[in-house]
Backbone as CSV, one residue per row, in Angstrom:
resi,resn,N_x,N_y,N_z,CA_x,CA_y,CA_z,C_x,C_y,C_z
1,MET,14.706,32.784,-107.644,13.488,32.917,-106.854,13.728,32.739,-105.370
2,PHE,14.855,32.070,-105.006,15.032,31.704,-103.614,15.587,32.837,-102.748
3,GLU,15.956,33.983,-103.380,16.446,35.082,-102.545,15.338,35.654,-101.679
4,ASN,14.063,35.400,-102.031,12.952,35.929,-101.246,12.336,34.887,-100.334
5,LEU,13.024,33.754,-100.199,12.482,32.641,-99.446,13.434,32.284,-98.323
6,PHE,12.921,32.208,-97.107,13.817,31.773,-96.055,13.074,30.918,-95.048
7,VAL,13.835,30.067,-94.358,13.298,29.136,-93.381,13.974,29.396,-92.058
8,ILE,13.194,29.515,-91.001,13.747,29.668,-89.660,13.317,28.455,-88.855
9,ALA,14.274,27.658,-88.428,13.972,26.504,-87.591,14.613,26.735,-86.228
10,VAL,13.813,26.856,-85.196,14.305,27.166,-83.864,14.483,25.862,-83.097
11,LEU,15.711,25.557,-82.724,15.980,24.289,-82.067,16.137,24.442,-80.558
12,GLN,16.853,25.488,-80.101,17.134,25.565,-78.686,16.871,26.932,-78.060
13,ILE,16.725,27.988,-78.858,16.639,29.325,-78.287,15.273,29.921,-78.516
14,GLU,15.013,31.068,-77.933,13.767,31.790,-78.141,14.097,33.095,-78.842
15,VAL,13.401,33.392,-79.946,13.656,34.616,-80.678,12.329,35.249,-81.048
16,ARG,12.384,36.475,-81.542,11.198,37.149,-82.059,11.335,37.245,-83.568
17,GLY,10.354,36.694,-84.280,10.378,36.740,-85.737,9.441,37.819,-86.230
18,ASP,9.954,38.809,-86.933,9.133,39.898,-87.434,8.944,39.759,-88.943
19,VAL,7.705,39.618,-89.392,7.358,39.601,-90.797,6.246,40.625,-90.972
20,PRO,5.963,41.072,-92.206,4.963,42.126,-92.390,3.659,41.836,-91.670
21,ASN,3.244,42.789,-90.838,1.985,42.708,-90.092,1.967,41.584,-89.061
22,ASN,3.128,41.029,-88.731,3.181,39.955,-87.753,4.395,40.143,-86.865
23,SER,4.242,39.823,-85.584,5.361,39.785,-84.660,5.159,38.535,-83.819
24,THR,6.033,37.551,-84.005,5.783,36.228,-83.457,6.929,35.788,-82.562
25,ILE,6.583,35.289,-81.365,7.590,34.718,-80.485,7.807,33.260,-80.889
26,LEU,9.065,32.899,-81.181,9.408,31.541,-81.554,10.122,30.872,-80.385
27,LYS,9.694,29.672,-80.062,10.328,28.889,-79.010,10.924,27.633,-79.606
28,ALA,11.682,26.908,-78.786,12.344,25.700,-79.271,11.351,24.765,-79.924
29,GLY,11.697,24.309,-81.124,10.855,23.374,-81.846,9.905,24.018,-82.826
30,ASP,9.727,25.355,-82.780,8.830,26.047,-83.697,9.536,26.290,-85.026
31,LEU,8.749,26.520,-86.061,9.302,26.802,-87.376,8.392,27.776,-88.098
32,ILE,9.001,28.684,-88.884,8.201,29.631,-89.678,8.770,29.683,-91.091
33,LEU,7.893,29.721,-92.062,8.262,29.889,-93.453,7.639,31.181,-93.947
34,THR,8.342,31.925,-94.799,7.738,33.118,-95.375,8.190,33.293,-96.807
35,PHE,7.296,33.780,-97.644,7.580,34.073,-99.051,7.272,35.549,-99.210
36,SER,8.312,36.398,-99.137,8.123,37.812,-98.843,7.370,38.573,-99.926
37,GLU,7.459,38.176,-101.195,6.826,38.961,-102.240,5.574,38.295,-102.816
38,ALA,5.166,37.184,-102.230,3.984,36.479,-102.756,2.708,37.052,-102.158
39,ARG,1.631,36.948,-102.894,0.330,37.359,-102.364,-0.189,36.294,-101.422
40,MET,-0.941,36.731,-100.420,-1.593,35.778,-99.539,-2.697,35.073,-100.320
41,CYS,-2.717,33.739,-100.225,-3.758,32.982,-100.937,-5.064,33.028,-100.171
42,ALA,-6.160,33.069,-100.930,-7.477,32.965,-100.301,-7.660,31.562,-99.762
43,ASP,-8.404,31.479,-98.625,-8.651,30.165,-98.024,-9.444,29.289,-98.983
44,GLN,-9.069,28.035,-99.015,-9.775,27.074,-99.850,-10.264,25.935,-98.982
45,MET,-11.316,25.290,-99.434,-11.791,24.115,-98.736,-10.850,22.961,-99.053
46,VAL,-10.511,22.182,-98.012,-9.642,21.035,-98.217,-10.423,19.960,-98.974
47,LYS,-9.878,19.516,-100.084,-10.539,18.512,-100.905,-9.814,17.173,-100.730
48,THR,-10.488,16.199,-100.220,-9.901,14.886,-100.007,-10.263,13.971,-101.170
49,MET,-9.281,13.408,-101.800,-9.516,12.522,-102.924,-9.865,11.136,-102.419
50,ASP,-10.939,10.530,-102.944,-11.305,9.192,-102.486,-10.283,8.187,-103.003
51,VAL,-10.123,7.114,-102.243,-9.071,6.147,-102.526,-9.240,5.508,-103.899
52,GLY,-10.480,5.179,-104.282,-10.718,4.542,-105.571,-10.255,5.386,-106.741
53,SER,-10.606,6.664,-106.724,-10.190,7.570,-107.801,-8.683,7.739,-107.818
54,ARG,-8.110,7.813,-106.630,-6.652,7.988,-106.544,-5.927,6.742,-107.041
55,LEU,-6.464,5.571,-106.708,-5.856,4.327,-107.192,-5.888,4.274,-108.716
56,ARG,-7.016,4.626,-109.313,-7.127,4.627,-110.771,-6.126,5.600,-111.386
57,GLU,-5.981,6.776,-110.768,-5.038,7.781,-111.279,-3.606,7.261,-111.229
58,LEU,-3.210,6.660,-110.091,-1.853,6.141,-109.947,-1.593,5.008,-110.937
59,ARG,-2.588,4.166,-111.148,-2.429,3.029,-112.064,-2.274,3.507,-113.510
60,THR,-3.133,4.441,-113.927,-3.077,4.919,-115.310,-1.825,5.757,-115.564
61,GLU,-1.342,6.480,-114.546,-0.109,7.251,-114.695,1.057,6.340,-115.051
62,ARG,1.004,5.098,-114.577,2.079,4.133,-114.803,1.778,3.187,-115.961
63,SER,0.689,3.478,-116.673,0.293,2.670,-117.831,0.145,1.197,-117.470
64,LEU,-0.439,0.931,-116.313,-0.658,-0.435,-115.862,-2.106,-0.830,-116.089
65,SER,-2.304,-1.980,-116.656,-3.662,-2.496,-116.768,-4.095,-3.024,-115.404
66,MET,-5.401,-3.202,-115.233,-5.893,-3.732,-113.971,-5.374,-5.153,-113.743
67,ARG,-5.253,-5.912,-114.820,-4.737,-7.273,-114.720,-3.276,-7.286,-114.247
68,THR,-2.487,-6.345,-114.794,-1.077,-6.272,-114.396,-0.940,-5.872,-112.937
69,LEU,-1.716,-4.878,-112.503,-1.657,-4.461,-111.111,-2.118,-5.586,-110.188
70,ALA,-3.105,-6.346,-110.622,-3.567,-7.477,-109.819,-2.445,-8.485,-109.627
71,ARG,-1.697,-8.744,-110.698,-0.586,-9.693,-110.590,0.511,-9.167,-109.674
72,LEU,0.836,-7.871,-109.785,1.905,-7.290,-108.974,1.535,-7.216,-107.493
73,SER,0.263,-6.988,-107.217,-0.172,-6.790,-105.826,-0.684,-8.065,-105.160
74,GLY,-0.982,-9.083,-105.970,-1.534,-10.308,-105.406,-3.017,-10.219,-105.128
75,LEU,-3.681,-9.170,-105.642,-5.126,-9.014,-105.468,-5.846,-9.446,-106.735
76,SER,-7.138,-9.696,-106.635,-7.910,-10.092,-107.804,-8.316,-8.858,-108.604
77,THR,-8.532,-9.042,-109.906,-8.988,-7.926,-110.731,-10.368,-7.456,-110.284
78,ASN,-11.183,-8.367,-109.802,-12.509,-7.986,-109.323,-12.402,-7.072,-108.098
79,ALA,-11.473,-7.406,-107.175,-11.273,-6.573,-105.980,-10.802,-5.178,-106.371
80,LEU,-9.874,-5.111,-107.326,-9.371,-3.805,-107.775,-10.485,-2.988,-108.427
81,SER,-11.293,-3.640,-109.228,-12.401,-2.951,-109.883,-13.384,-2.393,-108.859
82,MET,-13.672,-3.166,-107.829,-14.596,-2.726,-106.783,-14.039,-1.505,-106.050
83,ILE,-12.708,-1.516,-105.780,-12.077,-0.391,-105.083,-12.127,0.857,-105.958
84,GLU,-11.743,0.732,-107.223,-11.697,1.890,-108.118,-13.078,2.502,-108.344
85,ARG,-14.111,1.669,-108.316,-15.474,2.176,-108.530,-16.147,2.621,-107.233
86,GLY,-15.387,2.560,-106.124,-15.927,3.010,-104.854,-16.958,2.089,-104.260
87,LYS,-16.970,0.824,-104.690,-17.946,-0.141,-104.191,-17.496,-0.808,-102.896
88,THR,-16.194,-0.700,-102.598,-15.677,-1.275,-101.366,-14.499,-0.443,-100.892
89,SER,-14.230,-0.483,-99.596,-13.099,0.255,-99.019,-11.975,-0.726,-98.711
90,PRO,-10.776,-0.471,-99.205,-9.665,-1.396,-98.972,-9.175,-1.330,-97.530
91,SER,-8.687,-2.457,-97.042,-8.093,-2.504,-95.713,-6.699,-1.888,-95.766
92,VAL,-6.122,-1.634,-94.602,-4.765,-1.074,-94.542,-3.771,-2.030,-95.191
93,SER,-3.931,-3.331,-94.927,-3.005,-4.305,-95.511,-3.120,-4.311,-97.034
94,THR,-4.334,-4.136,-97.558,-4.522,-4.068,-99.007,-3.844,-2.831,-99.579
95,LEU,-3.952,-1.707,-98.887,-3.305,-0.480,-99.347,-1.791,-0.629,-99.371
96,TYR,-1.233,-1.315,-98.384,0.212,-1.536,-98.377,0.636,-2.393,-99.575
97,LYS,-0.160,-3.403,-99.917,0.143,-4.232,-101.084,0.101,-3.402,-102.359
98,LEU,-0.907,-2.549,-102.476,-1.030,-1.698,-103.652,0.092,-0.667,-103.716
99,ALA,0.435,-0.084,-102.566,1.513,0.911,-102.529,2.829,0.299,-102.970
100,GLU,3.108,-0.917,-102.509,4.366,-1.573,-102.890,4.354,-1.916,-104.373
101,ALA,3.218,-2.386,-104.886,3.127,-2.732,-106.299,3.304,-1.496,-107.188
102,LEU,2.782,-0.369,-106.751,2.867,0.880,-107.518,4.145,1.652,-107.231
103,GLU,4.893,1.189,-106.211,6.136,1.848,-105.785,5.879,3.286,-105.353
104,VAL,4.859,3.458,-104.511,4.541,4.760,-103.927,4.326,4.576,-102.432
105,PRO,4.473,5.631,-101.643,4.137,5.528,-100.218,2.639,5.429,-100.035
106,ILE,2.208,4.841,-98.945,0.781,4.637,-98.718,0.019,5.957,-98.642
107,THR,0.703,7.022,-98.244,0.041,8.333,-98.148,-0.373,8.874,-99.512
108,ALA,0.169,8.319,-100.598,-0.200,8.776,-101.937,-1.680,8.554,-102.216
109,PHE,-2.317,7.640,-101.469,-3.741,7.381,-101.663,-4.624,8.419,-100.984
110,PHE,-4.019,9.265,-100.130,-4.827,10.186,-99.334,-4.411,11.632,-99.525
111,ARG,-3.941,11.973,-100.696,-3.505,13.346,-100.941,-4.644,14.327,-100.730
112,THR,-4.333,15.429,-100.091,-5.275,16.533,-99.965,-4.587,17.805,-100.431
113,GLU,-5.358,18.803,-100.722,-4.811,20.094,-101.125,-5.234,21.138,-100.107
114,PRO,-4.427,21.332,-99.049,-4.777,22.312,-98.029,-4.622,23.727,-98.560
115,PRO,-5.195,24.705,-97.875,-5.011,26.097,-98.290,-3.529,26.459,-98.318
116,LYS,-3.103,27.160,-99.353,-1.710,27.569,-99.471,-1.554,28.996,-98.947
117,GLU,-0.537,29.199,-98.129,-0.327,30.502,-97.506,1.091,30.990,-97.730
118,ALA,1.273,32.299,-97.720,2.590,32.897,-97.895,3.408,32.865,-96.609
119,ILE,2.745,32.778,-95.468,3.421,32.693,-94.169,2.838,31.515,-93.415
120,VAL,3.686,30.609,-93.016,3.238,29.423,-92.284,4.008,29.338,-90.978
121,PHE,3.272,29.383,-89.875,3.877,29.258,-88.548,3.343,27.987,-87.897
122,ARG,4.238,27.145,-87.386,3.843,25.892,-86.764,4.384,25.811,-85.345
123,LYS,3.487,25.697,-84.376,3.914,25.388,-83.019,4.393,23.941,-83.003
124,ALA,5.331,23.651,-82.112,5.922,22.315,-82.072,4.877,21.233,-81.848
125,ASN,3.834,21.539,-81.081,2.817,20.529,-80.770,1.650,20.537,-81.752
126,LYS,1.769,21.315,-82.847,0.691,21.399,-83.838,1.123,20.886,-85.216
127,ARG,2.237,20.190,-85.263,2.717,19.685,-86.542,1.821,18.567,-87.071
128,SER,1.761,18.462,-88.395,1.116,17.302,-89.007,1.998,16.093,-88.731
129,ARG,1.396,14.995,-88.332,2.163,13.790,-88.011,1.544,12.576,-88.682
130,VAL,2.391,11.745,-89.272,1.954,10.497,-89.875,2.871,9.386,-89.382
131,GLU,2.293,8.425,-88.686,3.073,7.281,-88.237,3.136,6.249,-89.353
132,PHE,4.299,5.671,-89.549,4.438,4.544,-90.456,5.267,3.485,-89.741
133,GLN,5.308,2.302,-90.282,6.010,1.222,-89.620,7.472,1.601,-89.417
134,ARG,7.902,1.567,-88.165,9.272,1.856,-87.754,9.645,3.327,-87.909
135,GLY,8.630,4.214,-87.904,9.000,5.614,-88.001,7.846,6.583,-87.839
136,LEU,8.193,7.873,-87.821,7.226,8.957,-87.693,7.641,10.089,-88.617
137,TRP,6.675,10.565,-89.442,6.882,11.724,-90.298,6.206,12.925,-89.655
138,GLU,6.918,14.068,-89.581,6.355,15.303,-89.032,6.513,16.414,-90.055
139,GLY,5.387,16.968,-90.505,5.426,18.092,-91.423,5.770,19.372,-90.697
140,LEU,6.549,20.208,-91.343,6.984,21.470,-90.743,6.402,22.666,-91.485
141,GLY,5.238,22.470,-92.094,4.535,23.584,-92.724,4.560,23.604,-94.228
142,GLY,5.428,22.810,-94.842,5.545,22.831,-96.294,4.283,22.420,-97.014
143,GLU,3.474,21.570,-96.373,2.233,21.117,-97.000,1.225,22.246,-97.176
144,SER,1.410,23.346,-96.449,0.499,24.497,-96.542,1.178,25.739,-97.116
145,PHE,2.414,25.590,-97.572,3.199,26.746,-97.974,3.042,27.047,-99.456
146,LEU,3.045,28.341,-99.785,2.847,28.804,-101.147,4.014,28.464,-102.069
147,GLY,5.218,28.449,-101.550,6.400,28.198,-102.374,6.714,26.719,-102.512
148,ARG,7.681,26.442,-103.383,8.071,25.057,-103.625,9.248,24.670,-102.726
149,VAL,8.939,24.560,-101.444,9.920,24.084,-100.465,9.142,23.315,-99.408
150,GLU,9.682,22.189,-98.973,8.969,21.357,-98.006,9.942,20.776,-96.987
151,PRO,9.968,21.348,-95.793,10.774,20.771,-94.718,9.946,19.757,-93.927
152,PHE,10.588,18.705,-93.481,9.905,17.738,-92.632,10.934,16.985,-91.799
153,MET,10.463,16.320,-90.762,11.317,15.580,-89.849,10.927,14.109,-89.896
154,LEU,11.925,13.235,-89.897,11.682,11.807,-89.757,12.329,11.304,-88.485
155,THR,11.566,10.564,-87.688,12.091,9.850,-86.539,12.099,8.380,-86.915
156,LEU,13.277,7.772,-86.944,13.443,6.432,-87.507,13.924,5.452,-86.452
157,GLU,13.180,4.378,-86.280,13.604,3.331,-85.371,14.736,2.526,-85.994
158,ARG,15.378,1.729,-85.178,16.463,0.878,-85.652,15.983,0.020,-86.831
159,GLY,16.767,0.010,-87.916,16.445,-0.811,-89.065,15.472,-0.200,-90.044
160,ALA,14.929,0.988,-89.758,13.981,1.616,-90.683,14.685,1.964,-91.995
161,THR,13.987,1.792,-93.108,14.550,2.124,-94.421,13.499,2.827,-95.272
162,SER,13.952,3.416,-96.367,13.028,4.051,-97.313,12.409,3.042,-98.256
163,GLY,12.691,1.765,-98.062,12.092,0.727,-98.883,13.085,0.134,-99.858
164,PRO,12.668,-0.904,-100.574,13.584,-1.634,-101.444,13.953,-0.902,-102.724
165,HIS,13.190,0.109,-103.092,13.435,0.820,-104.352,14.060,2.185,-104.081
166,GLY,14.974,2.612,-104.958,15.534,3.941,-104.828,14.476,4.992,-105.107
167,LEU,14.654,6.179,-104.521,13.717,7.280,-104.684,14.224,8.228,-105.761
168,VAL,13.334,8.687,-106.605,13.663,9.677,-107.633,12.510,10.676,-107.706
169,HIS,12.812,11.948,-107.593,11.797,12.991,-107.745,12.479,14.262,-108.186
170,SER,11.714,15.279,-108.483,12.283,16.530,-108.977,12.810,17.389,-107.829
171,GLY,13.595,18.399,-108.175,14.066,19.354,-107.170,15.399,18.986,-106.544
172,HIS,15.604,19.523,-105.344,16.843,19.334,-104.601,16.520,18.860,-103.185
173,GLU,17.475,18.201,-102.569,17.240,17.610,-101.257,18.391,17.945,-100.310
174,PHE,18.035,18.481,-99.161,19.001,18.756,-98.092,18.635,17.875,-96.908
175,VAL,19.624,17.202,-96.348,19.403,16.270,-95.239,20.434,16.544,-94.147
176,ILE,19.976,16.632,-92.900,20.906,16.765,-91.782,20.468,15.832,-90.657
177,CYS,21.421,15.075,-90.142,21.150,14.136,-89.054,21.225,14.890,-87.724
178,LEU,20.162,14.820,-86.941,20.116,15.513,-85.657,20.493,14.592,-84.502
179,ASP,20.050,13.349,-84.569,20.358,12.363,-83.528,20.529,11.001,-84.174
180,GLY,21.344,10.152,-83.531,21.506,8.789,-84.011,22.401,8.696,-85.232
181,GLN,22.178,7.665,-86.032,22.963,7.423,-87.236,22.048,7.296,-88.450
182,LEU,22.589,7.636,-89.613,21.847,7.537,-90.857,22.810,7.139,-91.958
183,GLU,22.331,6.297,-92.852,23.124,5.932,-94.029,22.328,6.302,-95.271
184,TYR,22.991,6.995,-96.198,22.336,7.463,-97.423,23.101,6.937,-98.630
185,GLU,22.376,6.430,-99.600,22.971,6.052,-100.880,22.432,6.990,-101.952
186,VAL,23.330,7.613,-102.701,22.954,8.454,-103.834,23.696,7.905,-105.042
187,GLU,22.925,7.319,-105.984,23.521,6.599,-107.112,24.487,5.548,-106.553
188,ASP,25.765,5.637,-106.854,26.709,4.611,-106.406,27.533,5.047,-105.198
189,GLU,27.181,6.187,-104.612,27.934,6.671,-103.459,27.154,6.438,-102.175
190,ARG,27.876,6.111,-101.111,27.246,5.854,-99.813,27.811,6.840,-98.787
191,PHE,26.914,7.424,-97.979,27.310,8.415,-96.988,26.808,7.974,-95.610
192,SER,27.706,8.011,-94.634,27.357,7.643,-93.265,27.298,8.908,-92.420
193,PHE,26.160,9.128,-91.762,25.914,10.327,-90.974,26.052,10.040,-89.478
194,LYS,26.610,11.008,-88.795,26.510,11.128,-87.343,25.855,12.473,-87.057
195,PRO,25.411,12.734,-85.831,24.731,14.003,-85.555,25.531,15.210,-86.037
196,GLY,24.876,16.079,-86.807,25.513,17.281,-87.336,25.958,17.155,-88.779
197,ASP,26.079,15.916,-89.290,26.475,15.718,-90.685,25.302,16.028,-91.613
198,ASN,25.606,16.546,-92.813,24.534,16.876,-93.745,24.914,16.534,-95.175
199,LEU,23.917,16.520,-96.048,24.081,16.143,-97.448,23.149,17.002,-98.290
200,LEU,23.616,17.396,-99.470,22.823,18.189,-100.403,23.025,17.613,-101.799
201,PHE,21.926,17.337,-102.524,22.070,16.745,-103.849,20.815,16.997,-104.685
202,ALA,20.939,16.745,-105.991,19.801,16.846,-106.910,18.959,15.580,-106.760
203,SER,17.649,15.763,-106.509,16.783,14.628,-106.192,16.509,13.733,-107.384
204,LYS,16.915,14.142,-108.595,16.747,13.273,-109.765,17.723,12.106,-109.710
205,LEU,18.729,12.188,-108.847,19.654,11.084,-108.641,18.983,10.051,-107.740
206,ARG,19.026,8.806,-108.122,18.358,7.750,-107.339,18.991,7.667,-105.957
207,HIS,18.136,7.684,-104.930,18.655,7.701,-103.573,17.792,6.881,-102.631
208,ARG,18.371,6.480,-101.537,17.656,5.738,-100.497,18.382,5.936,-99.182
209,TRP,17.681,5.669,-98.076,18.275,5.855,-96.757,17.875,4.725,-95.829
210,ARG,18.615,4.586,-94.734,18.254,3.623,-93.686,18.920,4.034,-92.381
211,ASN,18.381,3.545,-91.288,18.984,3.750,-89.970,19.789,2.497,-89.637
212,PRO,21.116,2.560,-89.732,21.942,1.383,-89.485,22.312,1.206,-88.009
213,GLY,21.922,2.179,-87.179,22.339,2.158,-85.782,21.440,1.315,-84.896
214,LYS,21.770,1.310,-83.631,21.011,0.541,-82.646,20.064,1.424,-81.837
215,THR,20.024,2.709,-82.169,19.145,3.646,-81.465,18.278,4.400,-82.473
216,VAL,17.306,5.139,-81.974,16.425,5.943,-82.830,17.223,7.087,-83.460
217,ALA,16.955,7.362,-84.726,17.585,8.478,-85.430,16.535,9.547,-85.706
218,LYS,16.958,10.794,-85.665,16.078,11.916,-86.004,16.765,12.712,-87.104
219,VAL,16.038,12.926,-88.212,16.630,13.526,-89.405,15.741,14.651,-89.916
220,LEU,16.348,15.784,-90.264,15.632,16.923,-90.839,15.878,16.966,-92.337
221,PHE,14.801,17.043,-93.124,14.874,17.137,-94.574,14.324,18.495,-95.015
222,VAL,14.913,19.061,-96.064,14.336,20.223,-96.734,14.390,19.936,-98.232
223,LEU,13.215,19.782,-98.847,13.101,19.544,-100.281,12.687,20.848,-100.950
224,SER,13.283,21.177,-102.085,12.977,22.456,-102.726,13.026,22.319,-104.241
225,GLY,12.383,23.285,-104.913,12.458,23.362,-106.365,11.777,22.228,-107.101
226,PHE,10.856,21.513,-106.445,10.203,20.378,-107.088,9.059,20.850,-107.988
227,ALA,8.556,19.940,-108.812,7.464,20.268,-109.726,6.218,20.655,-108.945
228,LEU,5.412,21.537,-109.525,4.251,22.081,-108.828,3.244,21.006,-108.421
229,ASP,3.122,19.952,-109.225,2.136,18.918,-108.939,2.716,17.742,-108.156
230,GLU,3.912,17.930,-107.603,4.571,16.826,-106.905,4.577,17.068,-105.402
231,ARG,4.465,15.991,-104.635,4.601,16.033,-103.185,5.755,15.113,-102.809
232,PRO,7.003,15.562,-102.958,8.151,14.655,-102.830,8.325,14.039,-101.450
233,SER,7.810,14.700,-100.407,7.993,14.118,-99.067,7.282,12.781,-98.943
234,GLU,6.239,12.549,-99.774,5.524,11.281,-99.729,6.447,10.108,-100.000
235,TYR,7.444,10.317,-100.854,8.327,9.225,-101.217,9.202,8.787,-100.051
236,HIS,9.326,9.645,-99.053,10.200,9.333,-97.931,9.469,8.663,-96.773
237,LEU,8.183,8.414,-96.937,7.452,7.620,-95.955,7.672,6.167,-96.315
238,SER,8.521,5.499,-95.563,8.931,4.153,-95.948,7.847,3.136,-95.673
239,TYR,8.039,1.979,-96.260,7.163,0.849,-95.987,7.540,0.187,-94.676
240,GLY,8.608,0.676,-94.019,8.998,0.162,-92.714,9.681,-1.178,-92.764
241,LYS,10.225,-1.544,-93.912,10.882,-2.842,-93.992,12.252,-2.764,-93.348
242,GLN,12.560,-3.768,-92.570,13.832,-3.788,-91.869,14.843,-4.573,-92.667
243,GLU,16.029,-4.033,-92.827,17.109,-4.727,-93.490,18.204,-4.946,-92.473
244,MET,18.395,-6.186,-92.067,19.386,-6.501,-91.067,20.748,-6.649,-91.723
245,THR,21.750,-5.976,-91.177,23.116,-6.134,-91.646,23.841,-7.054,-90.696
246,THR,25.033,-7.443,-91.087,25.825,-8.321,-90.223,26.086,-7.663,-88.887
247,GLU,26.389,-6.334,-88.937,26.666,-5.628,-87.683,25.444,-5.606,-86.795
248,GLN,24.228,-5.402,-87.366,23.017,-5.355,-86.559,22.716,-6.715,-85.956
249,ALA,22.946,-7.775,-86.755,22.646,-9.109,-86.270,23.498,-9.469,-85.074
250,GLU,24.710,-8.925,-85.069,25.592,-9.178,-83.929,25.177,-8.360,-82.722
């Protein structure tokens, strides 16, 4: 299926991208995705899932009782019941506790289904952006794309990590370090990145990353071939926990 799918990421030059019925000038920082043989999807209204319903869905998917989730998160069963029934809105700190207990990124509570398109063009200043502790996630159009590919950028401050738990999801993962340093663990192997280094692996292998350097790191990810109902980039929004190494402490 991937012979009809291509990604153009413009980093430093200006080019003209020609796709059916479109002629687009691309400048540094722009990105375009196209799925050449797919039909254009009709526009859909964006449906935002309320936090209570999403919390119940995440809890039941993991076969957790409300009592068990209360113990894992440090919240009362009454508070959880109120949230799930939409009787109260949780604070950000409460959502972080729930996200850690469920082992999901906090963005999992706010999933939306934007219109899916066969051609997605993103100006550099129009990217979707989500700030998290010690980092910034930037969507590069995959959230609106018809195919199963999702490119995104992470800007990671010193000490940023993907969290205490390894990540596992469907599909494949391509990672390239653009600036700074990055350390990646895939199963029992560890890879140290400098600018220009890259890694490709099956995402079913448990993996995690961190910025071991003393400066900000910028990393480009391309996730592909994942399950239709999965949003794998969510797993890469870390909880922002810092892990100090001996070298960093010095």
